[in-house]
C-alpha positions as CSV (number, residue, x, y, z in Angstrom):
1,M,25.9,-72.0,-25.0
2,D,24.4,-69.2,-22.9
3,L,27.6,-67.1,-23.3
4,F,27.5,-67.7,-27.0
5,M,23.9,-66.5,-27.2
6,M,24.7,-63.5,-25.1
7,N,27.6,-62.6,-27.5
8,C,25.1,-62.9,-30.4
9,E,22.5,-60.8,-28.7
10,L,25.1,-58.2,-27.8
11,L,26.5,-58.1,-31.3
12,A,23.0,-57.6,-32.7
13,T,22.3,-54.8,-30.2
14,C,25.6,-53.1,-31.0
15,S,24.9,-53.4,-34.7
16,A,21.6,-51.7,-34.2
17,L,23.2,-48.6,-32.9
18,G,24.5,-47.3,-36.2
19,Y,27.7,-47.1,-38.2
20,L,30.6,-44.8,-39.0
21,E,31.0,-43.8,-42.7
22,G,34.3,-41.8,-42.8
23,D,33.8,-39.2,-40.1
24,I,30.0,-39.2,-40.3
25,Y,28.0,-41.4,-37.8
26,H,24.7,-42.7,-39.2
27,K,22.4,-43.8,-36.3
28,E,19.9,-46.6,-36.9
29,Q,16.2,-46.2,-36.3
30,D,16.4,-48.4,-33.1
31,C,19.5,-46.6,-31.8
32,L,17.9,-45.3,-28.5
33,E,16.4,-48.7,-27.7
34,S,19.7,-50.4,-28.3
35,V,21.5,-48.0,-25.9
36,K,18.8,-48.8,-23.3
37,D,19.3,-52.5,-24.0
38,L,23.0,-52.2,-23.3
39,I,22.3,-50.4,-20.0
40,R,20.0,-53.4,-19.1
41,Y,22.7,-55.9,-20.1
42,L,25.2,-54.3,-17.9
43,R,22.8,-54.5,-15.0
44,H,22.9,-58.3,-15.2
45,E,26.6,-58.9,-16.0
46,D,28.3,-61.7,-14.1
47,D,31.2,-61.5,-11.6
48,T,33.8,-61.5,-14.4
49,R,32.2,-58.3,-15.7
50,D,31.6,-60.2,-19.0
51,I,29.3,-57.6,-20.6
52,R,31.7,-54.6,-20.1
53,Q,34.6,-56.8,-21.3
54,Q,32.7,-57.6,-24.5
55,L,31.7,-54.0,-25.1
56,G,35.3,-52.9,-24.4
57,A,36.6,-55.4,-26.9
58,G,34.1,-54.2,-29.5
59,Q,35.2,-50.5,-28.9
60,I,31.6,-49.5,-28.6
61,L,32.4,-46.3,-26.7
62,Q,35.0,-45.2,-29.2
63,N,33.2,-46.2,-32.4
64,D,29.6,-45.5,-31.4
65,L,28.9,-43.6,-28.2
66,L,31.4,-40.8,-28.6
67,P,30.4,-40.1,-32.3
68,I,26.7,-40.2,-31.2
69,I,27.1,-37.5,-28.5
70,T,29.3,-35.3,-30.7
71,Q,27.2,-35.5,-33.9
72,H,23.7,-36.1,-32.6
73,T,23.6,-33.8,-29.6
74,E,20.2,-32.4,-30.5
75,D,18.6,-35.9,-29.9
76,K,18.2,-35.3,-26.2
77,P,16.8,-38.7,-25.1
78,L,19.6,-40.5,-27.0
79,F,22.2,-38.1,-25.7
80,D,21.0,-38.6,-22.1
81,A,21.0,-42.4,-22.5
82,C,24.5,-42.4,-24.0
83,I,25.9,-40.4,-21.1
84,R,24.2,-42.8,-18.7
85,L,25.7,-45.8,-20.4
86,M,29.2,-44.2,-20.5
87,V,29.1,-43.4,-16.8
88,N,28.6,-47.1,-16.2
89,L,31.2,-48.2,-18.7
90,T,33.9,-45.9,-17.3
91,Q,33.4,-46.7,-13.6
92,P,36.7,-47.7,-11.9
93,A,37.7,-51.4,-12.1
94,L,38.0,-51.3,-8.2
95,L,34.3,-50.4,-8.1
96,C,33.4,-53.2,-10.4
97,F,35.3,-55.9,-8.5
98,G,35.2,-54.5,-5.0
99,K,39.0,-54.9,-4.7
100,V,42.0,-56.1,-6.7
101,P,41.2,-59.8,-6.9
102,D,43.6,-62.4,-5.4
103,D,42.4,-65.2,-7.6
104,P,44.6,-65.3,-10.8
105,A,41.6,-65.8,-13.1
106,F,39.7,-62.8,-11.6
107,R,42.9,-60.8,-11.6
108,H,43.1,-61.3,-15.4
109,H,39.5,-60.0,-15.7
110,F,40.4,-57.0,-13.5
111,L,43.4,-56.2,-15.7
112,Q,41.4,-56.6,-18.9
113,V,38.7,-54.2,-17.7
114,T,41.5,-51.7,-16.7
115,S,43.0,-52.0,-20.2
116,Y,39.6,-51.1,-21.8
117,L,39.3,-48.2,-19.4
118,Q,42.7,-46.9,-20.5
119,A,41.6,-47.1,-24.2
120,Y,38.5,-45.1,-23.2
121,K,40.6,-42.4,-21.6
122,E,42.6,-42.0,-24.7
123,A,39.4,-41.6,-26.8
124,F,38.1,-39.0,-24.4
125,A,41.3,-36.9,-24.8
126,D,39.5,-35.0,-27.6
127,E,38.5,-31.3,-27.6
128,K,35.3,-32.1,-29.5
129,V,34.1,-34.5,-26.8
130,F,34.8,-32.1,-24.0
131,T,33.3,-29.1,-25.9
132,V,30.0,-31.1,-26.1
133,L,30.1,-31.9,-22.4
134,S,31.0,-28.3,-21.6
135,E,28.2,-26.8,-23.8
136,T,25.6,-29.1,-22.4
137,L,26.6,-28.4,-18.8
138,Y,26.7,-24.6,-19.5
139,N,23.1,-24.7,-20.9
140,L,21.9,-26.7,-17.9
141,L,23.4,-24.2,-15.5
142,Q,21.7,-21.4,-17.3
143,L,18.4,-22.8,-16.0
144,G,17.3,-21.4,-12.7
145,W,16.4,-23.8,-9.9
146,E,12.7,-23.2,-10.6
147,E,13.2,-24.2,-14.2
148,R,15.2,-27.3,-13.6
149,A,13.5,-30.6,-13.6
150,E,14.8,-33.8,-12.0
151,E,16.1,-34.9,-15.4
152,H,18.2,-31.8,-15.7
153,N,19.9,-32.4,-12.3
154,L,20.4,-36.0,-13.2
155,L,22.2,-35.0,-16.4
156,I,24.4,-32.5,-14.5
157,E,25.4,-35.2,-12.1
158,R,26.1,-37.8,-14.8
159,I,28.3,-35.4,-16.7
160,L,30.3,-34.7,-13.6
161,L,30.5,-38.4,-12.8
162,L,31.6,-39.1,-16.3
163,V,34.4,-36.5,-16.1
164,R,35.3,-37.9,-12.7
165,N,35.5,-41.5,-14.0
166,V,37.6,-40.7,-17.0
167,L,40.1,-38.6,-14.9
168,H,40.3,-41.5,-12.4
169,I,41.5,-44.0,-15.0
170,P,45.2,-44.9,-14.2
171,A,48.0,-44.5,-16.8
172,D,49.1,-47.6,-18.7
173,P,52.8,-48.0,-17.7
174,Y,53.6,-50.1,-20.8
175,E,52.1,-47.6,-23.3
176,E,53.3,-44.4,-21.6
177,K,57.0,-43.9,-20.8
178,N,56.1,-41.1,-18.3
179,V,59.0,-39.0,-19.5
180,D,59.0,-35.5,-17.8
181,D,57.7,-32.7,-20.1
182,D,56.1,-35.1,-22.5
183,A,52.3,-34.9,-22.8
184,S,50.7,-38.0,-21.3
185,V,47.2,-39.2,-22.0
186,H,46.2,-37.5,-18.7
187,D,47.8,-34.2,-19.9
188,K,46.0,-34.4,-23.2
189,L,42.7,-35.0,-21.4
190,L,43.3,-32.0,-19.1
191,W,44.2,-29.8,-22.1
192,A,40.9,-30.9,-23.9
193,L,39.1,-30.1,-20.7
194,H,40.7,-26.6,-20.5
195,M,40.2,-25.8,-24.2
196,S,36.5,-26.7,-23.9
197,G,36.0,-24.2,-21.0
198,L,35.0,-26.9,-18.6
199,D,37.6,-25.8,-16.1
200,D,35.8,-22.4,-15.8
201,L,32.4,-24.2,-15.2
202,L,34.0,-26.3,-12.5
203,K,35.2,-23.1,-10.7
204,F,31.7,-21.6,-11.1
205,L,30.2,-24.8,-9.6
206,A,32.7,-24.6,-6.7
207,C,31.7,-21.1,-5.6
208,A,28.1,-20.5,-6.8
209,Q,25.7,-20.4,-3.8
210,S,22.9,-22.1,-5.8
211,E,25.1,-25.0,-6.9
212,Q,26.5,-26.2,-3.6
213,K,24.9,-29.7,-3.9
214,W,27.7,-30.6,-6.3
215,S,30.6,-29.7,-3.9
216,F,31.8,-33.3,-3.4
217,H,31.8,-34.1,-7.1
218,I,33.8,-30.9,-7.8
219,L,36.4,-31.5,-5.1
220,E,36.9,-35.1,-6.4
221,I,37.3,-33.9,-10.0
222,I,39.8,-31.3,-9.0
223,S,41.8,-33.8,-6.9
224,L,42.0,-36.1,-9.9
225,M,43.0,-33.3,-12.3
226,F,46.1,-32.7,-10.1
227,K,46.9,-36.3,-9.2
228,D,50.3,-36.3,-11.1
229,Q,51.3,-32.9,-9.8
230,T,53.1,-31.4,-6.8
231,P,52.4,-27.9,-5.6
232,E,56.1,-27.1,-5.9
233,M,56.1,-28.2,-9.6
234,L,53.3,-25.8,-10.4
235,V,54.6,-22.9,-8.4
236,N,57.9,-23.2,-10.3
237,A,56.3,-23.8,-13.7
238,G,58.3,-22.0,-16.4
239,Q,61.3,-21.1,-14.1
240,M,64.9,-22.4,-13.8
241,R,65.2,-23.5,-17.4
242,S,67.9,-22.9,-20.0
243,A,67.6,-20.1,-22.5
244,E,67.1,-22.7,-25.3
245,E,64.3,-24.4,-23.4
246,K,62.7,-21.1,-22.7
247,Q,62.8,-20.0,-26.3
248,K,61.3,-23.4,-27.4
249,D,58.6,-23.2,-24.8
250,A,57.8,-19.6,-25.8
251,D,57.4,-20.6,-29.4
252,E,55.1,-23.5,-28.5
253,L,53.1,-21.4,-26.1
254,E,52.6,-18.7,-28.7
255,L,51.1,-21.3,-31.0
256,L,48.9,-22.7,-28.2
257,R,47.8,-19.2,-27.1
258,R,46.7,-18.4,-30.7
259,K,44.7,-21.6,-30.9
260,E,43.2,-21.1,-27.5
261,L,42.2,-17.5,-28.3
262,A,40.6,-18.6,-31.6
263,A,38.7,-21.4,-29.9
264,K,37.5,-19.2,-27.0
265,R,36.4,-16.5,-29.5
266,C,34.5,-19.1,-31.4
267,R,32.8,-20.3,-28.2
268,N,31.9,-16.8,-27.2
269,L,30.2,-16.3,-30.5
270,Q,28.3,-19.5,-30.2
271,R,27.2,-18.9,-26.6
272,G,26.3,-15.2,-27.1
273,N,26.4,-12.9,-24.1
274,R,24.6,-15.1,-21.7
275,R,27.7,-16.1,-19.6
276,V,27.6,-17.7,-16.1
277,P,27.3,-14.6,-13.9
278,K,30.5,-13.6,-12.0
279,R,28.6,-11.8,-9.3
280,K,27.7,-15.2,-7.8
281,Q,31.3,-15.9,-7.1
282,I,32.6,-15.6,-3.5
283,A,35.9,-13.7,-3.0
284,R,44.6,-40.3,-3.8
285,D,44.9,-43.3,-5.9
286,S,48.1,-42.6,-7.7
287,E,51.4,-42.1,-5.9
288,R,53.5,-41.3,-8.9
289,Q,54.4,-37.8,-9.9
290,R,55.8,-36.6,-13.2
291,R,56.4,-33.2,-14.8
292,S,53.6,-32.6,-17.2
293,A,54.0,-30.7,-20.5
294,L,54.6,-27.0,-19.9
295,N,51.3,-25.7,-21.3
296,V,49.4,-28.1,-18.9
297,R,51.5,-27.0,-15.9
298,L,50.9,-23.3,-16.7
299,F,47.1,-23.9,-17.1
300,L,47.0,-25.9,-13.8
301,R,49.0,-23.1,-12.1
302,E,46.5,-20.5,-13.2
303,F,43.6,-22.7,-12.2
304,C,45.2,-23.0,-8.7
305,I,45.6,-19.2,-8.4
306,D,42.0,-18.6,-9.5
307,F,40.6,-21.4,-7.4
308,L,42.3,-20.1,-4.2
309,E,41.1,-16.5,-4.9
310,N,37.5,-17.3,-5.6
311,C,36.5,-20.8,-4.6
312,Y,38.7,-22.5,-1.9
313,N,37.3,-21.1,1.3
314,R,33.7,-21.6,0.3
315,L,34.1,-25.1,-1.2
316,M,36.2,-26.4,1.7
317,Y,33.7,-25.0,4.2
318,L,30.7,-26.8,2.5
319,V,32.6,-30.1,2.1
320,K,33.8,-30.0,5.7
321,E,30.3,-29.3,7.1
322,D,28.9,-32.2,5.1
323,L,31.7,-34.5,6.4
324,I,31.0,-33.4,10.0
325,R,27.2,-34.1,9.5
326,E,28.2,-37.5,7.8
327,R,26.4,-36.7,4.6
328,A,29.3,-38.1,2.5
329,Q,30.3,-41.6,1.6
330,Q,33.0,-43.5,3.5
331,H,36.5,-42.2,2.9
332,D,35.3,-39.1,1.0
333,E,37.3,-37.1,3.6
334,T,40.5,-38.2,1.8
335,Y,39.6,-35.8,-1.1
336,Y,39.1,-33.0,1.5
337,L,42.4,-33.7,3.2
338,W,44.2,-33.9,-0.2
339,A,42.8,-30.5,-1.2
340,L,43.7,-29.0,2.1
341,T,47.3,-30.2,1.9
342,F,47.8,-29.3,-1.8
343,F,46.3,-25.8,-1.9
344,M,47.9,-24.8,1.4
345,A,51.3,-25.9,0.0
346,F,50.6,-24.0,-3.2
347,N,49.6,-20.9,-1.4
348,R,52.8,-21.0,0.7
349,G,54.9,-21.2,-2.4
350,Q,52.8,-18.6,-4.3
351,N,53.3,-15.4,-2.2
352,Y,51.5,-16.7,0.8
353,R,48.2,-15.0,1.6
354,P,46.4,-16.1,4.8
355,D,43.1,-14.7,3.7
356,L,42.9,-17.2,0.8
357,V,43.0,-20.1,3.2
358,S,41.2,-18.7,6.2
359,E,38.7,-21.5,6.3
360,T,41.6,-24.0,6.9
361,M,42.7,-21.9,9.9
362,S,39.4,-22.1,11.8
363,I,39.2,-23.9,15.1
364,R,36.4,-26.1,13.7
365,T,38.7,-27.3,10.9
366,F,41.6,-27.9,13.4
367,H,39.2,-30.0,15.5
368,F,38.0,-32.0,12.5
369,I,41.5,-32.8,11.3
370,E,42.7,-33.8,14.8
371,R,39.6,-36.1,15.3
372,N,40.3,-37.8,11.9
373,I,44.0,-38.3,12.7
374,T,43.1,-39.9,16.0
375,N,40.6,-42.2,14.3
376,Y,43.1,-43.2,11.5
377,Y,45.7,-44.0,14.2
378,E,43.3,-46.2,16.1
379,M,42.2,-48.0,12.9
380,I,45.8,-48.7,12.0
381,L,46.2,-50.6,15.3
382,T,42.9,-52.4,15.2
383,D,42.2,-53.1,11.5
384,R,45.3,-55.1,10.5
385,K,44.0,-56.0,7.0
386,G,43.1,-52.4,6.1
387,A,46.1,-50.9,7.9
388,T,47.8,-49.7,4.7
389,S,44.7,-47.8,3.6
390,W,44.4,-46.2,7.0
391,Y,48.1,-45.3,7.0
392,R,47.7,-43.6,3.6
């Protein structure tokens, strides 16, 4: 009976958000309060994660929350509340359940939550959504530290966490055939991120002296962006293909370039001349790999080149120092070690330049890595249950 009542209450709360009429979303008068109610419901969900399952089945994120943030951006309290709710709804299933459940009933709930997350990821693979996130982040970064209130920093962090959560969602092996060169949902998500200009903001956050508090979030996002890739695949992007493939790719790229140029021109007009100042710049869960669509590989390759030239040494120094001082959460060093491995390999393949990875060559870094390897080895021997994780 309690579950039935909860369903009724949830249904009433969801209905009070608003409704879609064609492409237009009409928010109800109690929309903000309803979003806050949903946040409260999630705080008190049971061990089966019943509330997020019901919200996932009702497609609240796809039918209500995303239309609200794209069409009612000017309503700041509502926008902030929707972002906060979406951060909760998109958090990894492993975080919700603590581990992959052994019990068959709980395993079913775990898989159900994962399937709703995969549907969310597909809904996020939309340029309009990422443009709103990018524009909001851009405007927040325009504020100097003296102008920023706590609510501004919270929104910056929540946007970064939302992007992190969505990139973290695993592919659905039944829905995606994972054929090389076909655009997966992850590829579409990355392309939307790129077209919105969010990739440029991530690089700015990685190297701006005044924004170093976001270092871990940025490194985690970057590692998840590249989770399907190998350095060799990106270095060789566009090479060793037949003349017919090259011509086809050239035609597709020309169309994409035109679209990208038009979109960037439009964004420049909207943003005016107040760009993030360049003078501030200083000169793994998934084991599978697949070859992404060519336009995605080329964009990621350019991202790697730019990141190495402008961001790598500074970001890796900041993250390493935080790890040494134990400011990070447990196992955060895995993202650091991934980035070190990936970008060193990419630099070796891309006309190796020692100056771009000088931070990795420092004695302090060698000592840090050696200490971690020794610790992992000891944990493999002593922590039998977690040996697989320590081995990875």
